[in-house]
Biopython code that builds the backbone (N, CA, C, O; Angstrom):
import numpy as np
from Bio.PDB.StructureBuilder import StructureBuilder

atoms = [
    (1, "MET", "N", (-93.580, 108.437, 199.635)),
    (1, "MET", "CA", (-93.539, 108.438, 198.180)),
    (1, "MET", "C", (-94.756, 107.690, 197.646)),
    (1, "MET", "O", (-95.092, 106.603, 198.116)),
    (2, "MET", "N", (-95.396, 108.282, 196.674)),
    (2, "MET", "CA", (-96.598, 107.702, 196.106)),
    (2, "MET", "C", (-96.233, 106.547, 195.170)),
    (2, "MET", "O", (-95.243, 106.626, 194.443)),
    (3, "LYS", "N", (-97.008, 105.507, 195.188)),
    (3, "LYS", "CA", (-96.753, 104.383, 194.290)),
    (3, "LYS", "C", (-97.009, 104.823, 192.857)),
    (3, "LYS", "O", (-97.850, 105.685, 192.600)),
    (4, "ASP", "N", (-96.271, 104.219, 191.921)),
    (4, "ASP", "CA", (-96.389, 104.595, 190.515)),
    (4, "ASP", "C", (-97.797, 104.380, 189.976)),
    (4, "ASP", "O", (-98.276, 105.184, 189.177)),
    (5, "GLY", "N", (-98.467, 103.314, 190.397)),
    (5, "GLY", "CA", (-99.812, 103.027, 189.904)),
    (5, "GLY", "C", (-100.816, 104.091, 190.318)),
    (5, "GLY", "O", (-101.649, 104.509, 189.514)),
    (6, "VAL", "N", (-100.741, 104.527, 191.565)),
    (6, "VAL", "CA", (-101.655, 105.562, 192.062)),
    (6, "VAL", "C", (-101.390, 106.878, 191.341)),
    (6, "VAL", "O", (-102.322, 107.570, 190.932)),
    (7, "PHE", "N", (-100.118, 107.217, 191.187)),
    (7, "PHE", "CA", (-99.759, 108.447, 190.484)),
    (7, "PHE", "C", (-100.266, 108.415, 189.049)),
    (7, "PHE", "O", (-100.766, 109.419, 188.542)),
    (8, "LEU", "N", (-100.139, 107.274, 188.399)),
    (8, "LEU", "CA", (-100.593, 107.142, 187.015)),
    (8, "LEU", "C", (-102.097, 107.355, 186.912)),
    (8, "LEU", "O", (-102.561, 108.040, 186.001)),
    (9, "TRP", "N", (-102.868, 106.775, 187.837)),
    (9, "TRP", "CA", (-104.321, 106.951, 187.805)),
    (9, "TRP", "C", (-104.720, 108.397, 188.096)),
    (9, "TRP", "O", (-105.674, 108.907, 187.508)),
    (10, "ILE", "N", (-104.005, 109.051, 188.990)),
    (10, "ILE", "CA", (-104.276, 110.466, 189.259)),
    (10, "ILE", "C", (-103.982, 111.294, 188.018)),
    (10, "ILE", "O", (-104.743, 112.199, 187.676)),
    (11, "LEU", "N", (-102.888, 110.989, 187.348)),
    (11, "LEU", "CA", (-102.525, 111.697, 186.120)),
    (11, "LEU", "C", (-103.571, 111.487, 185.030)),
    (11, "LEU", "O", (-103.974, 112.444, 184.370)),
    (12, "VAL", "N", (-104.008, 110.263, 184.838)),
    (12, "VAL", "CA", (-105.019, 109.965, 183.819)),
    (12, "VAL", "C", (-106.324, 110.684, 184.139)),
    (12, "VAL", "O", (-106.927, 111.298, 183.258)),
    (13, "ALA", "N", (-106.762, 110.613, 185.386)),
    (13, "ALA", "CA", (-108.018, 111.263, 185.772)),
    (13, "ALA", "C", (-107.938, 112.773, 185.599)),
    (13, "ALA", "O", (-108.891, 113.394, 185.130)),
    (14, "SER", "N", (-106.813, 113.366, 185.974)),
    (14, "SER", "CA", (-106.691, 114.823, 185.831)),
    (14, "SER", "C", (-106.650, 115.233, 184.367)),
    (14, "SER", "O", (-107.182, 116.284, 184.010)),
    (15, "MET", "N", (-106.030, 114.427, 183.513)),
    (15, "MET", "CA", (-106.012, 114.756, 182.088)),
    (15, "MET", "C", (-107.408, 114.653, 181.484)),
    (15, "MET", "O", (-107.793, 115.493, 180.671)),
    (16, "ILE", "N", (-108.172, 113.631, 181.874)),
    (16, "ILE", "CA", (-109.534, 113.484, 181.359)),
    (16, "ILE", "C", (-110.408, 114.636, 181.840)),
    (16, "ILE", "O", (-111.161, 115.214, 181.056)),
    (17, "LEU", "N", (-110.313, 114.973, 183.128)),
    (17, "LEU", "CA", (-111.131, 116.062, 183.668)),
    (17, "LEU", "C", (-110.761, 117.412, 183.060)),
    (17, "LEU", "O", (-111.644, 118.202, 182.729)),
    (18, "SER", "N", (-109.473, 117.682, 182.912)),
    (18, "SER", "CA", (-109.076, 118.968, 182.330)),
    (18, "SER", "C", (-109.437, 119.038, 180.853)),
    (18, "SER", "O", (-109.816, 120.104, 180.367)),
    (19, "GLY", "N", (-109.330, 117.935, 180.132)),
    (19, "GLY", "CA", (-109.720, 117.918, 178.721)),
    (19, "GLY", "C", (-111.215, 118.121, 178.549)),
    (19, "GLY", "O", (-111.646, 118.870, 177.673)),
    (20, "ALA", "N", (-112.011, 117.456, 179.386)),
    (20, "ALA", "CA", (-113.460, 117.626, 179.322)),
    (20, "ALA", "C", (-113.851, 119.049, 179.703)),
    (20, "ALA", "O", (-114.729, 119.644, 179.077)),
    (21, "GLY", "N", (-113.205, 119.591, 180.723)),
    (21, "GLY", "CA", (-113.488, 120.971, 181.129)),
    (21, "GLY", "C", (-113.144, 121.965, 180.043)),
    (21, "GLY", "O", (-113.886, 122.919, 179.808)),
    (22, "SER", "N", (-112.025, 121.748, 179.381)),
    (22, "SER", "CA", (-111.614, 122.627, 178.286)),
    (22, "SER", "C", (-112.618, 122.576, 177.140)),
    (22, "SER", "O", (-112.994, 123.609, 176.587)),
    (23, "THR", "N", (-113.049, 121.367, 176.789)),
    (23, "THR", "CA", (-114.015, 121.211, 175.700)),
    (23, "THR", "C", (-115.338, 121.884, 176.037)),
    (23, "THR", "O", (-115.920, 122.566, 175.194)),
    (24, "MET", "N", (-115.817, 121.697, 177.267)),
    (24, "MET", "CA", (-117.095, 122.308, 177.652)),
    (24, "MET", "C", (-116.988, 123.827, 177.717)),
    (24, "MET", "O", (-117.935, 124.530, 177.364)),
    (25, "THR", "N", (-115.844, 124.342, 178.166)),
    (25, "THR", "CA", (-115.643, 125.788, 178.213)),
    (25, "THR", "C", (-115.643, 126.386, 176.815)),
    (25, "THR", "O", (-116.265, 127.422, 176.580)),
    (26, "GLN", "N", (-114.953, 125.741, 175.891)),
    (26, "GLN", "CA", (-114.934, 126.245, 174.515)),
    (26, "GLN", "C", (-116.318, 126.182, 173.889)),
    (26, "GLN", "O", (-116.712, 127.102, 173.172)),
    (27, "LYS", "N", (-117.058, 125.118, 174.147)),
    (27, "LYS", "CA", (-118.418, 124.998, 173.616)),
    (27, "LYS", "C", (-119.310, 126.096, 174.201)),
    (27, "LYS", "O", (-120.114, 126.692, 173.484)),
    (28, "ALA", "N", (-119.169, 126.360, 175.492)),
    (28, "ALA", "CA", (-119.961, 127.415, 176.125)),
    (28, "ALA", "C", (-119.629, 128.778, 175.529)),
    (28, "ALA", "O", (-120.519, 129.609, 175.347)),
    (29, "GLN", "N", (-118.347, 129.015, 175.224)),
    (29, "GLN", "CA", (-117.965, 130.279, 174.593)),
    (29, "GLN", "C", (-118.581, 130.399, 173.204)),
    (29, "GLN", "O", (-119.047, 131.473, 172.823)),
    (30, "GLN", "N", (-118.587, 129.311, 172.450)),
    (30, "GLN", "CA", (-119.134, 129.352, 171.096)),
    (30, "GLN", "C", (-120.649, 129.575, 171.102)),
    (30, "GLN", "O", (-121.195, 130.115, 170.140)),
    (31, "LEU", "N", (-121.324, 129.170, 172.162)),
    (31, "LEU", "CA", (-122.779, 129.317, 172.240)),
    (31, "LEU", "C", (-123.224, 130.699, 172.714)),
    (31, "LEU", "O", (-124.415, 131.008, 172.663)),
    (32, "GLN", "N", (-122.297, 131.532, 173.172)),
    (32, "GLN", "CA", (-122.654, 132.853, 173.676)),
    (32, "GLN", "C", (-123.103, 133.766, 172.539)),
    (32, "GLN", "O", (-122.418, 133.896, 171.524)),
    (33, "ILE", "N", (-124.247, 134.386, 172.720)),
    (33, "ILE", "CA", (-124.758, 135.380, 171.772)),
    (33, "ILE", "C", (-125.097, 136.619, 172.589)),
    (33, "ILE", "O", (-125.971, 136.586, 173.455)),
    (34, "VAL", "N", (-124.391, 137.716, 172.302)),
    (34, "VAL", "CA", (-124.508, 138.924, 173.115)),
    (34, "VAL", "C", (-124.608, 140.134, 172.201)),
    (34, "VAL", "O", (-123.947, 140.199, 171.165)),
    (35, "ALA", "N", (-125.440, 141.092, 172.594)),
    (35, "ALA", "CA", (-125.500, 142.367, 171.877)),
    (35, "ALA", "C", (-124.354, 143.241, 172.383)),
    (35, "ALA", "O", (-124.257, 143.468, 173.589)),
    (36, "PRO", "N", (-123.479, 143.741, 171.498)),
    (36, "PRO", "CA", (-122.334, 144.535, 171.947)),
    (36, "PRO", "C", (-122.725, 145.878, 172.567)),
    (36, "PRO", "O", (-121.979, 146.425, 173.379)),
    (37, "CYS", "N", (-123.864, 146.399, 172.195)),
    (37, "CYS", "CA", (-124.332, 147.656, 172.777)),
    (37, "CYS", "C", (-125.853, 147.647, 172.794)),
    (37, "CYS", "O", (-126.490, 146.813, 172.151)),
    (38, "GLN", "N", (-126.414, 148.571, 173.526)),
    (38, "GLN", "CA", (-127.863, 148.634, 173.631)),
    (38, "GLN", "C", (-128.456, 149.023, 172.277)),
    (38, "GLN", "O", (-128.072, 150.038, 171.696)),
    (39, "GLY", "N", (-129.379, 148.226, 171.786)),
    (39, "GLY", "CA", (-130.000, 148.489, 170.496)),
    (39, "GLY", "C", (-129.259, 147.877, 169.321)),
    (39, "GLY", "O", (-129.740, 147.953, 168.191)),
    (40, "CYS", "N", (-128.091, 147.265, 169.559)),
    (40, "CYS", "CA", (-127.320, 146.616, 168.482)),
    (40, "CYS", "C", (-127.815, 145.184, 168.289)),
    (40, "CYS", "O", (-128.407, 144.584, 169.185)),
    (41, "ALA", "N", (-127.558, 144.664, 167.113)),
    (41, "ALA", "CA", (-127.923, 143.277, 166.832)),
    (41, "ALA", "C", (-127.007, 142.337, 167.624)),
    (41, "ALA", "O", (-125.823, 142.612, 167.821)),
    (42, "ALA", "N", (-127.581, 141.241, 168.062)),
    (42, "ALA", "CA", (-126.803, 140.258, 168.822)),
    (42, "ALA", "C", (-125.803, 139.557, 167.905)),
    (42, "ALA", "O", (-126.097, 139.263, 166.746)),
    (43, "GLU", "N", (-124.627, 139.298, 168.446)),
    (43, "GLU", "CA", (-123.570, 138.617, 167.691)),
    (43, "GLU", "C", (-123.091, 137.411, 168.488)),
    (43, "GLU", "O", (-123.113, 137.406, 169.719)),
    (44, "SER", "N", (-122.659, 136.395, 167.761)),
    (44, "SER", "CA", (-122.122, 135.215, 168.445)),
    (44, "SER", "C", (-120.644, 135.435, 168.754)),
    (44, "SER", "O", (-119.977, 136.266, 168.137)),
    (45, "PHE", "N", (-120.156, 134.675, 169.717)),
    (45, "PHE", "CA", (-118.752, 134.766, 170.116)),
    (45, "PHE", "C", (-117.900, 134.180, 169.000)),
    (45, "PHE", "O", (-118.034, 133.003, 168.667)),
    (46, "ASN", "N", (-117.027, 134.992, 168.424)),
    (46, "ASN", "CA", (-116.162, 134.517, 167.350)),
    (46, "ASN", "C", (-114.764, 135.089, 167.567)),
    (46, "ASN", "O", (-114.269, 135.877, 166.762)),
    (47, "HIS", "N", (-114.150, 134.685, 168.647)),
    (47, "HIS", "CA", (-112.817, 135.183, 168.984)),
    (47, "HIS", "C", (-111.902, 133.985, 169.233)),
    (47, "HIS", "O", (-111.537, 133.689, 170.371)),
    (48, "SER", "N", (-111.548, 133.318, 168.168)),
    (48, "SER", "CA", (-110.727, 132.116, 168.320)),
    (48, "SER", "C", (-109.359, 132.436, 168.915)),
    (48, "SER", "O", (-108.741, 131.575, 169.542)),
    (49, "TYR", "N", (-108.881, 133.663, 168.726)),
    (49, "TYR", "CA", (-107.587, 134.033, 169.309)),
    (49, "TYR", "C", (-107.651, 134.004, 170.834)),
    (49, "TYR", "O", (-106.659, 133.672, 171.483)),
    (50, "MET", "N", (-108.796, 134.343, 171.412)),
    (50, "MET", "CA", (-108.930, 134.290, 172.874)),
    (50, "MET", "C", (-108.918, 132.843, 173.365)),
    (50, "MET", "O", (-108.305, 132.532, 174.386)),
    (51, "GLN", "N", (-109.597, 131.964, 172.634)),
    (51, "GLN", "CA", (-109.590, 130.558, 173.021)),
    (51, "GLN", "C", (-108.174, 129.992, 172.942)),
    (51, "GLN", "O", (-107.747, 129.242, 173.820)),
    (52, "THR", "N", (-107.458, 130.354, 171.892)),
    (52, "THR", "CA", (-106.079, 129.902, 171.747)),
    (52, "THR", "C", (-105.219, 130.457, 172.875)),
    (52, "THR", "O", (-104.364, 129.749, 173.406)),
    (53, "PHE", "N", (-105.435, 131.713, 173.244)),
    (53, "PHE", "CA", (-104.687, 132.330, 174.340)),
    (53, "PHE", "C", (-104.933, 131.593, 175.656)),
    (53, "PHE", "O", (-103.992, 131.313, 176.399)),
    (54, "PHE", "N", (-106.206, 131.278, 175.943)),
    (54, "PHE", "CA", (-106.521, 130.574, 177.189)),
    (54, "PHE", "C", (-105.908, 129.176, 177.206)),
    (54, "PHE", "O", (-105.432, 128.724, 178.247)),
    (55, "MET", "N", (-105.914, 128.487, 176.066)),
    (55, "MET", "CA", (-105.289, 127.165, 176.012)),
    (55, "MET", "C", (-103.784, 127.277, 176.236)),
    (55, "MET", "O", (-103.197, 126.455, 176.940)),
    (56, "PHE", "N", (-103.161, 128.288, 175.641)),
    (56, "PHE", "CA", (-101.728, 128.496, 175.829)),
    (56, "PHE", "C", (-101.416, 128.789, 177.291)),
    (56, "PHE", "O", (-100.444, 128.264, 177.833)),
    (57, "MET", "N", (-102.228, 129.618, 177.932)),
    (57, "MET", "CA", (-101.995, 129.937, 179.338)),
    (57, "MET", "C", (-102.136, 128.687, 180.213)),
    (57, "MET", "O", (-101.394, 128.522, 181.181)),
    (58, "GLY", "N", (-103.078, 127.816, 179.880)),
    (58, "GLY", "CA", (-103.224, 126.560, 180.615)),
    (58, "GLY", "C", (-101.987, 125.691, 180.498)),
    (58, "GLY", "O", (-101.537, 125.108, 181.484)),
    (59, "GLU", "N", (-101.436, 125.603, 179.295)),
    (59, "GLU", "CA", (-100.205, 124.836, 179.101)),
    (59, "GLU", "C", (-99.038, 125.485, 179.834)),
    (59, "GLU", "O", (-98.190, 124.792, 180.398)),
    (60, "LEU", "N", (-98.995, 126.803, 179.828)),
    (60, "LEU", "CA", (-97.919, 127.516, 180.508)),
    (60, "LEU", "C", (-97.971, 127.273, 182.016)),
    (60, "LEU", "O", (-96.932, 127.146, 182.664)),
    (61, "MET", "N", (-99.186, 127.209, 182.573)),
    (61, "MET", "CA", (-99.313, 126.928, 184.005)),
    (61, "MET", "C", (-98.778, 125.542, 184.338)),
    (61, "MET", "O", (-98.213, 125.341, 185.414)),
    (62, "CYS", "N", (-98.948, 124.581, 183.427)),
    (62, "CYS", "CA", (-98.398, 123.240, 183.650)),
    (62, "CYS", "C", (-96.883, 123.295, 183.747)),
    (62, "CYS", "O", (-96.285, 122.612, 184.579)),
    (63, "ILE", "N", (-96.258, 124.107, 182.898)),
    (63, "ILE", "CA", (-94.802, 124.240, 182.935)),
    (63, "ILE", "C", (-94.369, 124.863, 184.260)),
    (63, "ILE", "O", (-93.380, 124.429, 184.849)),
    (64, "PHE", "N", (-95.099, 125.878, 184.736)),
    (64, "PHE", "CA", (-94.751, 126.504, 186.013)),
    (64, "PHE", "C", (-94.863, 125.511, 187.166)),
    (64, "PHE", "O", (-94.013, 125.498, 188.057)),
    (65, "VAL", "N", (-95.896, 124.686, 187.156)),
    (65, "VAL", "CA", (-96.049, 123.671, 188.204)),
    (65, "VAL", "C", (-94.870, 122.703, 188.160)),
    (65, "VAL", "O", (-94.316, 122.351, 189.201)),
    (66, "TRP", "N", (-94.487, 122.275, 186.968)),
    (66, "TRP", "CA", (-93.341, 121.367, 186.828)),
    (66, "TRP", "C", (-92.064, 122.023, 187.347)),
    (66, "TRP", "O", (-91.271, 121.378, 188.033)),
    (67, "LEU", "N", (-91.860, 123.307, 187.023)),
    (67, "LEU", "CA", (-90.670, 124.014, 187.494)),
    (67, "LEU", "C", (-90.645, 124.120, 189.017)),
    (67, "LEU", "O", (-89.588, 123.972, 189.631)),
    (68, "VAL", "N", (-91.791, 124.372, 189.625)),
    (68, "VAL", "CA", (-91.865, 124.447, 191.090)),
    (68, "VAL", "C", (-91.525, 123.090, 191.700)),
    (68, "VAL", "O", (-90.784, 123.017, 192.681)),
    (69, "ILE", "N", (-92.058, 122.023, 191.127)),
    (69, "ILE", "CA", (-91.759, 120.679, 191.632)),
    (69, "ILE", "C", (-90.267, 120.387, 191.516)),
    (69, "ILE", "O", (-89.668, 119.839, 192.441)),
    (70, "GLN", "N", (-89.670, 120.747, 190.391)),
    (70, "GLN", "CA", (-88.234, 120.531, 190.208)),
    (70, "GLN", "C", (-87.425, 121.342, 191.223)),
    (70, "GLN", "O", (-86.447, 120.843, 191.780)),
    (71, "PHE", "N", (-87.827, 122.579, 191.461)),
    (71, "PHE", "CA", (-87.132, 123.437, 192.424)),
    (71, "PHE", "C", (-87.221, 122.856, 193.832)),
    (71, "PHE", "O", (-86.219, 122.790, 194.544)),
    (72, "VAL", "N", (-88.420, 122.435, 194.231)),
    (72, "VAL", "CA", (-88.610, 121.869, 195.570)),
    (72, "VAL", "C", (-87.782, 120.597, 195.726)),
    (72, "VAL", "O", (-87.140, 120.395, 196.757)),
    (73, "ASN", "N", (-87.795, 119.744, 194.709)),
    (73, "ASN", "CA", (-87.004, 118.510, 194.786)),
    (73, "ASN", "C", (-85.516, 118.808, 194.889)),
    (73, "ASN", "O", (-84.786, 118.112, 195.596)),
    (74, "LYS", "N", (-85.065, 119.839, 194.185)),
    (74, "LYS", "CA", (-83.646, 120.195, 194.247)),
    (74, "LYS", "C", (-83.299, 120.743, 195.632)),
    (74, "LYS", "O", (-82.235, 120.432, 196.168)),
    (75, "GLN", "N", (-84.186, 121.557, 196.218)),
    (75, "GLN", "CA", (-83.937, 122.110, 197.547)),
    (75, "GLN", "C", (-83.917, 121.011, 198.609)),
    (75, "GLN", "O", (-83.130, 121.066, 199.554)),
    (76, "ARG", "N", (-84.778, 120.027, 198.450)),
    (76, "ARG", "CA", (-84.835, 118.916, 199.407)),
    (76, "ARG", "C", (-83.779, 117.850, 199.114)),
    (76, "ARG", "O", (-83.646, 116.873, 199.852)),
    (77, "LYS", "N", (-83.040, 118.050, 198.041)),
    (77, "LYS", "CA", (-82.008, 117.102, 197.611)),
    (77, "LYS", "C", (-82.591, 115.712, 197.373)),
    (77, "LYS", "O", (-82.014, 114.702, 197.777)),
    (78, "VAL", "N", (-83.739, 115.683, 196.714)),
    (78, "VAL", "CA", (-84.391, 114.420, 196.370)),
    (78, "VAL", "C", (-83.688, 113.833, 195.157)),
    (78, "VAL", "O", (-83.509, 114.502, 194.139)),
    (79, "GLU", "N", (-83.297, 112.584, 195.282)),
    (79, "GLU", "CA", (-82.625, 111.909, 194.178)),
    (79, "GLU", "C", (-83.634, 111.599, 193.074)),
    (79, "GLU", "O", (-84.788, 111.265, 193.344)),
    (80, "ALA", "N", (-83.181, 111.714, 191.839)),
    (80, "ALA", "CA", (-84.028, 111.335, 190.707)),
    (80, "ALA", "C", (-84.231, 109.826, 190.749)),
    (80, "ALA", "O", (-83.321, 109.088, 191.126)),
    (81, "PRO", "N", (-85.417, 109.363, 190.363)),
    (81, "PRO", "CA", (-85.640, 107.914, 190.393)),
    (81, "PRO", "C", (-84.693, 107.216, 189.420)),
    (81, "PRO", "O", (-84.313, 107.796, 188.403)),
    (82, "PRO", "N", (-84.315, 105.986, 189.723)),
    (82, "PRO", "CA", (-83.413, 105.276, 188.819)),
    (82, "PRO", "C", (-84.072, 105.071, 187.459)),
    (82, "PRO", "O", (-85.291, 104.930, 187.352)),
    (83, "LEU", "N", (-83.246, 105.059, 186.437)),
    (83, "LEU", "CA", (-83.764, 104.881, 185.086)),
    (83, "LEU", "C", (-84.341, 103.484, 184.922)),
    (83, "LEU", "O", (-83.783, 102.498, 185.404)),
    (84, "LYS", "N", (-85.464, 103.426, 184.232)),
    (84, "LYS", "CA", (-86.058, 102.140, 183.905)),
    (84, "LYS", "C", (-85.756, 101.856, 182.445)),
    (84, "LYS", "O", (-85.486, 102.766, 181.661)),
    (85, "GLU", "N", (-85.804, 100.619, 182.102)),
    (85, "GLU", "CA", (-85.510, 100.237, 180.732)),
    (85, "GLU", "C", (-86.498, 100.918, 179.787)),
    (85, "GLU", "O", (-87.710, 100.868, 179.996)),
    (86, "GLY", "N", (-85.971, 101.545, 178.762)),
    (86, "GLY", "CA", (-86.820, 102.191, 177.768)),
    (86, "GLY", "C", (-87.112, 103.649, 178.063)),
    (86, "GLY", "O", (-87.695, 104.332, 177.222)),
    (87, "LYS", "N", (-86.725, 104.150, 179.232)),
    (87, "LYS", "CA", (-86.965, 105.554, 179.556)),
    (87, "LYS", "C", (-85.643, 106.292, 179.593)),
    (87, "LYS", "O", (-84.627, 105.754, 180.034)),
    (88, "ARG", "N", (-85.667, 107.528, 179.126)),
    (88, "ARG", "CA", (-84.463, 108.354, 179.166)),
    (88, "ARG", "C", (-84.830, 109.699, 179.781)),
    (88, "ARG", "O", (-85.841, 110.301, 179.417)),
    (89, "TYR", "N", (-84.011, 110.163, 180.705)),
    (89, "TYR", "CA", (-84.205, 111.471, 181.306)),
    (89, "TYR", "C", (-83.101, 112.384, 180.799)),
    (89, "TYR", "O", (-81.920, 112.054, 180.908)),
    (90, "TYR", "N", (-83.472, 113.509, 180.256)),
    (90, "TYR", "CA", (-82.490, 114.455, 179.720)),
    (90, "TYR", "C", (-82.379, 115.634, 180.668)),
    (90, "TYR", "O", (-83.384, 116.154, 181.152)),
    (91, "LYS", "N", (-81.151, 116.047, 180.926)),
    (91, "LYS", "CA", (-80.943, 117.196, 181.807)),
    (91, "LYS", "C", (-80.115, 118.218, 181.108)),
    (91, "LYS", "O", (-79.821, 119.269, 181.677)),
]
sb = StructureBuilder()
sb.init_structure("model")
sb.init_model(0)
sb.init_chain("A")
sb.init_seg("    ")
for serial, (resi, resn, name, xyz) in enumerate(atoms, 1):
    if name == "N":
        sb.init_residue(resn, " ", resi, " ")
    sb.init_atom(name, np.array(xyz, "f"), 0.0, 1.0, " ", f" {name:<3s}", serial, name[0])
structure = sb.get_structure()
């Protein structure tokens, strides 16, 4: 079992890296200028619905990972950690 401190630092680092990656990806999309066809004028990327879709899919993947972890823990009959003061787990 991983210590809480190590897990917390891994969580913080992954959130910072994924947030920075998301920001850089969106900036790169906004900087794209492409001609839609040969001889057409170049247009900038202006499809905010696609960016929103990709962000939603990223959040959805997080839910799937959580569900897999919950399923594996249930199959292994792993006990939920004891409640700490100030934390509530809802089932």
